[in-house]
C-alpha positions in Angstrom: 5.7 -13.8 73.2 3.5 -10.9 75.1 5.3 -7.9 76.5 4.1 -6.0 79.3 2.0 -2.5 79.3 5.0 -1.6 80.1 7.5 -2.8 78.5 5.1 -1.7 75.0 5.1 2.2 76.7 8.7 2.2 76.6 8.6 1.0 73.7 5.9 3.4 72.3 7.5 6.3 73.9 11.5 5.6 72.5 9.3 5.3 68.9 7.2 8.3 69.4 10.7 10.4 70.4 12.7 8.5 67.1 10.3 9.2 64.5 8.6 12.4 66.2 5.6 11.3 66.0 3.9 7.9 67.3 1.4 5.8 64.8 -0.2 2.7 65.1 1.7 1.4 63.0 5.2 2.4 63.5 3.8 0.9 67.8 3.3 -2.1 66.1 6.3 -2.5 64.0 8.8 -1.6 66.4 6.9 -4.3 68.5 7.4 -7.2 66.1 11.1 -5.6 65.2 11.4 -7.0 69.3 9.8 -10.3 68.5 7.1 -9.3 70.2 3.3 -9.2 69.5 0.6 -6.4 70.8 -3.1 -7.1 69.9 -5.5 -4.8 69.1 -7.0 -4.0 72.9 -3.3 -3.4 74.3 -2.2 -1.6 71.4 -5.0 1.1 72.6 -4.0 1.3 75.8 -0.8 2.1 74.9 -1.4 4.6 72.7 -3.9 6.2 75.1 -1.7 6.1 77.9 1.3 7.8 76.1 -0.7 10.1 74.3 -1.2 12.7 77.3 2.6 12.1 77.9 4.3 12.7 74.2 1.9 15.5 73.9 3.3 17.5 76.6 6.5 17.0 74.5 4.8 18.3 71.4 4.5 14.6 69.9 1.8 14.1 67.4 0.3 10.8 68.4 -3.0 9.7 66.0 -6.3 8.5 67.4 -6.5 5.7 65.1 
């Protein structure tokens, strides 16, 4: 099933905190673990949404 952007952001946020960084691969794996799906465009949207927040906390967010 598809997740909302808010759900995906929550998953990305917790993944970033857990690993100390957030990459597309980590995000995709975390979403899949929850039996959800994420497309490339939504993945980019979530990464861009979370980048300022996570980087302000010292968590690296990959650009690609």
